[in-house]
N, CA, C and O atoms as CSV, one atom per row, in Angstrom:
chain,resi,resn,atom,element,x,y,z
A,1,MET,N,N,9.546,5.454,17.599
A,1,MET,CA,C,10.331,6.018,16.525
A,1,MET,C,C,11.387,6.974,17.070
A,1,MET,O,O,12.518,7.003,16.585
A,2,TYR,N,N,11.013,7.750,18.072
A,2,TYR,CA,C,11.957,8.751,18.552
A,2,TYR,C,C,13.089,8.150,19.358
A,2,TYR,O,O,14.128,8.789,19.526
A,3,LYS,N,N,12.914,6.928,19.866
A,3,LYS,CA,C,13.974,6.306,20.659
A,3,LYS,C,C,14.899,5.425,19.836
A,3,LYS,O,O,16.044,5.196,20.227
A,4,ASN,N,N,14.426,4.938,18.720
A,4,ASN,CA,C,15.202,3.990,17.922
A,4,ASN,C,C,15.303,4.473,16.486
A,4,ASN,O,O,14.296,4.589,15.789
A,5,ARG,N,N,16.507,4.751,16.054
A,5,ARG,CA,C,16.684,5.335,14.721
A,5,ARG,C,C,16.294,4.400,13.588
A,5,ARG,O,O,16.080,4.856,12.464
A,6,ASN,N,N,16.197,3.105,13.856
A,6,ASN,CA,C,15.848,2.159,12.802
A,6,ASN,C,C,14.361,1.774,12.822
A,6,ASN,O,O,13.976,0.812,12.158
A,7,VAL,N,N,13.532,2.492,13.557
A,7,VAL,CA,C,12.106,2.219,13.620
A,7,VAL,C,C,11.352,3.283,12.830
A,7,VAL,O,O,11.575,4.481,13.004
A,8,PHE,N,N,10.461,2.827,11.963
A,8,PHE,CA,C,9.662,3.703,11.119
A,8,PHE,C,C,8.189,3.354,11.308
A,8,PHE,O,O,7.867,2.252,11.751
A,9,ALA,N,N,7.303,4.271,10.980
A,9,ALA,CA,C,5.857,4.049,11.082
A,9,ALA,C,C,5.267,3.941,9.680
A,9,ALA,O,O,5.508,4.784,8.817
A,10,TYR,N,N,4.499,2.894,9.481
A,10,TYR,CA,C,3.822,2.646,8.220
A,10,TYR,C,C,2.374,3.085,8.404
A,10,TYR,O,O,1.645,2.499,9.204
A,11,LEU,N,N,1.956,4.104,7.674
A,11,LEU,CA,C,0.652,4.711,7.882
A,11,LEU,C,C,-0.447,3.996,7.107
A,11,LEU,O,O,-1.075,4.577,6.222
A,12,SER,N,N,-0.671,2.743,7.445
A,12,SER,CA,C,-1.776,1.999,6.856
A,12,SER,C,C,-2.735,1.628,7.978
A,12,SER,O,O,-2.356,1.589,9.148
A,13,GLY,N,N,-3.958,1.361,7.612
A,13,GLY,CA,C,-4.932,0.898,8.587
A,13,GLY,C,C,-5.393,1.937,9.586
A,13,GLY,O,O,-5.947,1.582,10.626
A,14,LEU,N,N,-5.180,3.211,9.300
A,14,LEU,CA,C,-5.655,4.237,10.228
A,14,LEU,C,C,-7.173,4.311,10.232
A,14,LEU,O,O,-7.787,4.592,11.261
A,15,ILE,N,N,-7.775,4.057,9.073
A,15,ILE,CA,C,-9.230,3.987,8.951
A,15,ILE,C,C,-9.573,2.838,8.015
A,15,ILE,O,O,-8.752,2.425,7.197
A,16,VAL,N,N,-10.777,2.333,8.140
A,16,VAL,CA,C,-11.243,1.233,7.301
A,16,VAL,C,C,-12.658,1.560,6.852
A,16,VAL,O,O,-13.470,2.051,7.636
A,17,GLY,N,N,-12.948,1.285,5.587
A,17,GLY,CA,C,-14.291,1.499,5.078
A,17,GLY,C,C,-14.276,2.002,3.653
A,17,GLY,O,O,-13.217,2.263,3.083
A,18,HIS,N,N,-15.453,2.134,3.086
A,18,HIS,CA,C,-15.595,2.632,1.712
A,18,HIS,C,C,-15.392,4.139,1.680
A,18,HIS,O,O,-15.140,4.754,2.717
A,19,ALA,N,N,-15.498,4.729,0.517
A,19,ALA,CA,C,-15.196,6.154,0.347
A,19,ALA,C,C,-16.031,7.039,1.263
A,19,ALA,O,O,-15.505,7.983,1.853
A,20,ALA,N,N,-17.314,6.751,1.391
A,20,ALA,CA,C,-18.178,7.573,2.249
A,20,ALA,C,C,-17.747,7.470,3.711
A,20,ALA,O,O,-17.794,8.459,4.442
A,21,GLU,N,N,-17.334,6.299,4.133
A,21,GLU,CA,C,-16.871,6.117,5.512
A,21,GLU,C,C,-15.558,6.862,5.744
A,21,GLU,O,O,-15.359,7.451,6.807
A,22,CYS,N,N,-14.670,6.839,4.766
A,22,CYS,CA,C,-13.414,7.597,4.865
A,22,CYS,C,C,-13.708,9.086,5.012
A,22,CYS,O,O,-13.086,9.770,5.826
A,23,ALA,N,N,-14.657,9.586,4.223
A,23,ALA,CA,C,-15.021,11.005,4.301
A,23,ALA,C,C,-15.640,11.323,5.658
A,23,ALA,O,O,-15.347,12.366,6.243
A,24,ARG,N,N,-16.492,10.437,6.162
A,24,ARG,CA,C,-17.125,10.661,7.460
A,24,ARG,C,C,-16.080,10.734,8.568
A,24,ARG,O,O,-16.138,11.613,9.427
A,25,LEU,N,N,-15.129,9.811,8.545
A,25,LEU,CA,C,-14.093,9.799,9.574
A,25,LEU,C,C,-13.169,11.005,9.449
A,25,LEU,O,O,-12.715,11.553,10.454
A,26,LYS,N,N,-12.894,11.415,8.219
A,26,LYS,CA,C,-12.057,12.593,8.005
A,26,LYS,C,C,-12.721,13.835,8.585
A,26,LYS,O,O,-12.051,14.719,9.118
A,27,ASP,N,N,-14.031,13.890,8.477
A,27,ASP,CA,C,-14.774,15.048,8.968
A,27,ASP,C,C,-15.137,14.950,10.447
A,27,ASP,O,O,-15.698,15.890,11.011
A,28,SER,N,N,-14.823,13.826,11.073
A,28,SER,CA,C,-15.108,13.661,12.497
A,28,SER,C,C,-14.011,14.345,13.310
A,28,SER,O,O,-12.850,13.941,13.242
A,29,PRO,N,N,-14.364,15.373,14.075
A,29,PRO,CA,C,-13.321,16.069,14.835
A,29,PRO,C,C,-12.604,15.163,15.828
A,29,PRO,O,O,-11.412,15.344,16.074
A,30,LEU,N,N,-13.297,14.206,16.392
A,30,LEU,CA,C,-12.664,13.329,17.380
A,30,LEU,C,C,-11.646,12.391,16.741
A,30,LEU,O,O,-10.519,12.274,17.220
A,31,VAL,N,N,-12.040,11.726,15.668
A,31,VAL,CA,C,-11.140,10.763,15.006
A,31,VAL,C,C,-9.952,11.484,14.397
A,31,VAL,O,O,-8.804,11.131,14.665
A,32,PHE,N,N,-10.221,12.490,13.582
A,32,PHE,CA,C,-9.157,13.178,12.857
A,32,PHE,C,C,-8.191,13.874,13.815
A,32,PHE,O,O,-6.975,13.772,13.656
A,33,ALA,N,N,-8.730,14.579,14.806
A,33,ALA,CA,C,-7.878,15.295,15.764
A,33,ALA,C,C,-7.035,14.322,16.580
A,33,ALA,O,O,-5.876,14.603,16.885
A,34,HIS,N,N,-7.613,13.187,16.931
A,34,HIS,CA,C,-6.871,12.190,17.713
A,34,HIS,C,C,-5.687,11.646,16.913
A,34,HIS,O,O,-4.575,11.554,17.432
A,35,LEU,N,N,-5.925,11.288,15.657
A,35,LEU,CA,C,-4.836,10.778,14.820
A,35,LEU,C,C,-3.786,11.855,14.565
A,35,LEU,O,O,-2.586,11.587,14.637
A,36,ARG,N,N,-4.231,13.059,14.270
A,36,ARG,CA,C,-3.288,14.153,14.015
A,36,ARG,C,C,-2.426,14.413,15.254
A,36,ARG,O,O,-1.221,14.633,15.136
A,37,GLN,N,N,-3.033,14.390,16.427
A,37,GLN,CA,C,-2.286,14.602,17.671
A,37,GLN,C,C,-1.262,13.491,17.889
A,37,GLN,O,O,-0.125,13.764,18.276
A,38,ALA,N,N,-1.654,12.251,17.644
A,38,ALA,CA,C,-0.729,11.126,17.830
A,38,ALA,C,C,0.470,11.238,16.890
A,38,ALA,O,O,1.605,11.009,17.308
A,39,LEU,N,N,0.234,11.583,15.646
A,39,LEU,CA,C,1.330,11.710,14.686
A,39,LEU,C,C,2.207,12.917,15.000
A,39,LEU,O,O,3.431,12.845,14.895
A,40,ALA,N,N,1.583,14.016,15.382
A,40,ALA,CA,C,2.353,15.212,15.729
A,40,ALA,C,C,3.192,14.970,16.980
A,40,ALA,O,O,4.304,15.486,17.094
A,41,TYR,N,N,2.671,14.198,17.905
A,41,TYR,CA,C,3.398,13.905,19.140
A,41,TYR,C,C,4.733,13.233,18.844
A,41,TYR,O,O,5.735,13.501,19.508
A,42,SER,N,N,4.736,12.362,17.847
A,42,SER,CA,C,5.993,11.687,17.501
A,42,SER,C,C,7.011,12.686,16.976
A,42,SER,O,O,8.211,12.532,17.205
A,43,GLY,N,N,6.533,13.716,16.267
A,43,GLY,CA,C,7.425,14.735,15.727
A,43,GLY,C,C,8.425,14.200,14.723
A,43,GLY,O,O,9.466,14.814,14.490
A,44,GLN,N,N,8.122,13.076,14.137
A,44,GLN,CA,C,9.084,12.401,13.266
A,44,GLN,C,C,8.460,12.056,11.917
A,44,GLN,O,O,8.503,10.900,11.495
A,45,TYR,N,N,7.889,13.027,11.246
A,45,TYR,CA,C,7.256,12.754,9.956
A,45,TYR,C,C,8.237,12.185,8.949
A,45,TYR,O,O,7.832,11.461,8.039
A,46,GLU,N,N,9.522,12.497,9.091
A,46,GLU,CA,C,10.520,11.955,8.159
A,46,GLU,C,C,10.748,10.460,8.367
A,46,GLU,O,O,11.502,9.840,7.618
A,47,LYS,N,N,10.105,9.880,9.373
A,47,LYS,CA,C,10.205,8.439,9.613
A,47,LYS,C,C,8.875,7.730,9.374
A,47,LYS,O,O,8.688,6.595,9.812
A,48,MET,N,N,7.954,8.395,8.681
A,48,MET,CA,C,6.650,7.812,8.381
A,48,MET,C,C,6.546,7.506,6.899
A,48,MET,O,O,7.008,8.280,6.060
A,49,LEU,N,N,5.936,6.374,6.585
A,49,LEU,CA,C,5.743,5.942,5.199
A,49,LEU,C,C,4.254,5.799,4.923
A,49,LEU,O,O,3.515,5.258,5.745
A,50,PHE,N,N,3.821,6.277,3.783
A,50,PHE,CA,C,2.435,6.083,3.383
A,50,PHE,C,C,2.215,4.624,3.022
A,50,PHE,O,O,3.062,3.996,2.388
A,51,GLY,N,N,1.088,4.100,3.425
A,51,GLY,CA,C,0.692,2.756,3.042
A,51,GLY,C,C,-0.810,2.635,3.153
A,51,GLY,O,O,-1.451,3.422,3.849
A,52,THR,N,N,-1.370,1.666,2.477
A,52,THR,CA,C,-2.821,1.457,2.538
A,52,THR,C,C,-3.109,0.057,3.059
A,52,THR,O,O,-2.227,-0.801,3.114
A,53,ASP,N,N,-4.328,-0.146,3.429
A,53,ASP,CA,C,-4.812,-1.483,3.761
A,53,ASP,C,C,-5.850,-1.910,2.725
A,53,ASP,O,O,-6.829,-2.588,3.039
A,54,TRP,N,N,-5.606,-1.492,1.480
A,54,TRP,CA,C,-6.523,-1.877,0.417
A,54,TRP,C,C,-6.633,-3.392,0.416
A,54,TRP,O,O,-5.602,-4.057,0.519
A,55,PRO,N,N,-7.763,-3.953,0.313
A,55,PRO,CA,C,-9.067,-3.402,-0.062
A,55,PRO,C,C,-9.940,-2.996,1.125
A,55,PRO,O,O,-11.132,-2.753,0.940
A,56,LEU,N,N,-9.392,-2.916,2.322
A,56,LEU,CA,C,-10.193,-2.513,3.483
A,56,LEU,C,C,-10.577,-1.037,3.437
A,56,LEU,O,O,-11.548,-0.627,4.073
A,57,ALA,N,N,-9.823,-0.245,2.693
A,57,ALA,CA,C,-10.153,1.161,2.434
A,57,ALA,C,C,-9.709,1.463,1.015
A,57,ALA,O,O,-8.622,1.044,0.618
A,58,PRO,N,N,-10.515,2.179,0.235
A,58,PRO,CA,C,-10.127,2.501,-1.140
A,58,PRO,C,C,-8.901,3.415,-1.151
A,58,PRO,O,O,-8.777,4.305,-0.309
A,59,VAL,N,N,-8.009,3.195,-2.094
A,59,VAL,CA,C,-6.730,3.902,-2.132
A,59,VAL,C,C,-6.914,5.415,-2.251
A,59,VAL,O,O,-6.307,6.161,-1.481
A,60,GLY,N,N,-7.723,5.885,-3.183
A,60,GLY,CA,C,-7.889,7.321,-3.403
A,60,GLY,C,C,-8.364,8.079,-2.162
A,60,GLY,O,O,-7.703,9.025,-1.733
A,61,PRO,N,N,-9.501,7.679,-1.578
A,61,PRO,CA,C,-9.958,8.369,-0.375
A,61,PRO,C,C,-8.989,8.235,0.806
A,61,PRO,O,O,-8.858,9.158,1.609
A,62,TYR,N,N,-8.316,7.095,0.908
A,62,TYR,CA,C,-7.356,6.927,1.994
A,62,TYR,C,C,-6.147,7.842,1.785
A,62,TYR,O,O,-5.642,8.435,2.738
A,63,LEU,N,N,-5.692,7.955,0.554
A,63,LEU,CA,C,-4.594,8.861,0.226
A,63,LEU,C,C,-4.962,10.298,0.590
A,63,LEU,O,O,-4.153,11.019,1.174
A,64,GLN,N,N,-6.176,10.713,0.246
A,64,GLN,CA,C,-6.635,12.062,0.586
A,64,GLN,C,C,-6.704,12.251,2.098
A,64,GLN,O,O,-6.359,13.317,2.608
A,65,PHE,N,N,-7.144,11.227,2.811
A,65,PHE,CA,C,-7.219,11.287,4.270
A,65,PHE,C,C,-5.839,11.536,4.863
A,65,PHE,O,O,-5.679,12.399,5.727
A,66,VAL,N,N,-4.845,10.788,4.406
A,66,VAL,CA,C,-3.487,10.944,4.936
A,66,VAL,C,C,-2.895,12.283,4.519
A,66,VAL,O,O,-2.189,12.909,5.309
A,67,ARG,N,N,-3.165,12.736,3.299
A,67,ARG,CA,C,-2.681,14.057,2.861
A,67,ARG,C,C,-3.160,15.163,3.793
A,67,ARG,O,O,-2.410,16.085,4.116
A,68,GLU,N,N,-4.410,15.063,4.218
A,68,GLU,CA,C,-4.955,16.088,5.106
A,68,GLU,C,C,-4.480,15.905,6.543
A,68,GLU,O,O,-4.457,16.863,7.316
A,69,LEU,N,N,-4.110,14.711,6.897
A,69,LEU,CA,C,-3.643,14.412,8.251
A,69,LEU,C,C,-2.215,14.889,8.482
A,69,LEU,O,O,-1.877,15.347,9.573
A,70,ILE,N,N,-1.381,14.781,7.455
A,70,ILE,CA,C,0.034,15.122,7.545
A,70,ILE,C,C,0.242,16.567,7.091
A,70,ILE,O,O,-0.342,16.976,6.087
A,71,PRO,N,N,1.052,17.344,7.796
A,71,PRO,CA,C,1.331,18.707,7.323
A,71,PRO,C,C,1.908,18.686,5.897
A,71,PRO,O,O,2.726,17.829,5.564
A,72,GLU,N,N,1.481,19.618,5.085
A,72,GLU,CA,C,1.906,19.652,3.687
A,72,GLU,C,C,3.424,19.719,3.551
A,72,GLU,O,O,3.988,19.154,2.615
A,73,SER,N,N,4.076,20.395,4.465
A,73,SER,CA,C,5.542,20.499,4.406
A,73,SER,C,C,6.234,19.146,4.570
A,73,SER,O,O,7.425,19.027,4.285
A,74,CYS,N,N,5.509,18.132,5.021
A,74,CYS,CA,C,6.085,16.797,5.245
A,74,CYS,C,C,5.647,15.780,4.192
A,74,CYS,O,O,6.039,14.616,4.270
A,75,HIS,N,N,4.852,16.187,3.221
A,75,HIS,CA,C,4.337,15.247,2.220
A,75,HIS,C,C,5.448,14.525,1.465
A,75,HIS,O,O,5.357,13.315,1.258
A,76,LYS,N,N,6.494,15.236,1.051
A,76,LYS,CA,C,7.563,14.576,0.286
A,76,LYS,C,C,8.232,13.477,1.106
A,76,LYS,O,O,8.606,12.438,0.561
A,77,ASP,N,N,8.383,13.697,2.395
A,77,ASP,CA,C,8.960,12.652,3.244
A,77,ASP,C,C,8.029,11.452,3.323
A,77,ASP,O,O,8.440,10.326,3.042
A,78,VAL,N,N,6.781,11.684,3.702
A,78,VAL,CA,C,5.838,10.597,3.939
A,78,VAL,C,C,5.513,9.819,2.667
A,78,VAL,O,O,5.384,8.596,2.707
A,79,PHE,N,N,5.382,10.510,1.551
A,79,PHE,CA,C,4.961,9.851,0.312
A,79,PHE,C,C,6.110,9.451,-0.610
A,79,PHE,O,O,5.870,8.792,-1.621
A,80,TYR,N,N,7.364,9.833,-0.291
A,80,TYR,CA,C,8.438,9.550,-1.239
A,80,TYR,C,C,9.790,9.307,-0.575
A,80,TYR,O,O,10.340,8.211,-0.689
A,81,ARG,N,N,10.329,10.293,0.107
A,81,ARG,CA,C,11.713,10.204,0.593
A,81,ARG,C,C,11.955,9.076,1.594
A,81,ARG,O,O,12.972,8.388,1.520
A,82,THR,N,N,11.033,8.888,2.520
A,82,THR,CA,C,11.244,7.877,3.558
A,82,THR,C,C,11.302,6.480,2.973
A,82,THR,O,O,12.128,5.665,3.383
A,83,VAL,N,N,10.434,6.202,2.021
A,83,VAL,CA,C,10.460,4.865,1.419
A,83,VAL,C,C,11.788,4.606,0.720
A,83,VAL,O,O,12.268,3.472,0.714
A,84,LEU,N,N,12.387,5.637,0.131
A,84,LEU,CA,C,13.689,5.467,-0.519
A,84,LEU,C,C,14.804,5.260,0.499
A,84,LEU,O,O,15.789,4.582,0.210
A,85,ARG,N,N,14.656,5.835,1.680
A,85,ARG,CA,C,15.648,5.599,2.742
A,85,ARG,C,C,15.525,4.190,3.304
A,85,ARG,O,O,16.531,3.541,3.589
A,86,VAL,N,N,14.289,3.714,3.465
A,86,VAL,CA,C,14.065,2.385,4.034
A,86,VAL,C,C,14.352,1.286,3.013
A,86,VAL,O,O,14.882,0.232,3.362
A,87,PHE,N,N,14.004,1.535,1.762
A,87,PHE,CA,C,14.189,0.551,0.685
A,87,PHE,C,C,15.035,1.163,-0.433
A,87,PHE,O,O,14.507,1.435,-1.512
A,88,PRO,N,N,16.314,1.384,-0.209
A,88,PRO,CA,C,17.141,2.098,-1.189
A,88,PRO,C,C,17.255,1.387,-2.542
A,88,PRO,O,O,17.533,2.038,-3.549
A,89,LYS,N,N,17.050,0.094,-2.586
A,89,LYS,CA,C,17.185,-0.633,-3.861
A,89,LYS,C,C,16.099,-0.285,-4.857
A,89,LYS,O,O,16.243,-0.591,-6.041
A,90,ILE,N,N,15.015,0.347,-4.422
A,90,ILE,CA,C,13.958,0.712,-5.383
A,90,ILE,C,C,14.211,2.070,-6.033
A,90,ILE,O,O,13.503,2.438,-6.970
A,91,ALA,N,N,15.193,2.815,-5.562
A,91,ALA,CA,C,15.458,4.155,-6.111
A,91,ALA,C,C,15.585,4.160,-7.635
A,91,ALA,O,O,15.001,5.034,-8.276
A,92,PRO,N,N,16.323,3.224,-8.246
A,92,PRO,CA,C,16.408,3.246,-9.718
A,92,PRO,C,C,15.066,3.001,-10.400
A,92,PRO,O,O,14.883,3.392,-11.553
A,93,LEU,N,N,14.143,2.372,-9.719
A,93,LEU,CA,C,12.847,2.061,-10.316
A,93,LEU,C,C,11.878,3.247,-10.315
A,93,LEU,O,O,10.950,3.296,-11.123
A,94,VAL,N,N,12.096,4.189,-9.417
A,94,VAL,CA,C,11.176,5.325,-9.319
A,94,VAL,C,C,11.761,6.609,-9.888
A,94,VAL,O,O,11.102,7.649,-9.878
A,95,GLY,N,N,12.955,6.545,-10.367
A,95,GLY,CA,C,13.576,7.659,-11.048
A,95,GLY,C,C,13.866,8.789,-10.187
A,95,GLY,O,O,14.396,9.799,-10.650
């Protein structure tokens, strides 16, 4: 992402499992810290898009997992602004 301005990261498939498994992985210092470090290393939260691998992970628990993984100051980018930059034709649909 940092070398190519047209490359974005789609944050799906970071974890797989039912709600209890999502909670277990979120609370695992090794898994959570490793993912957080990898995302922070890129330093490009404005180039990340939220996505799920439903039905491999339930949407609600996966959304909460990503919310806690991404710094709160970057939530608008990851959950809203970046998708509008990548797919500008949907802007009228989301108001």
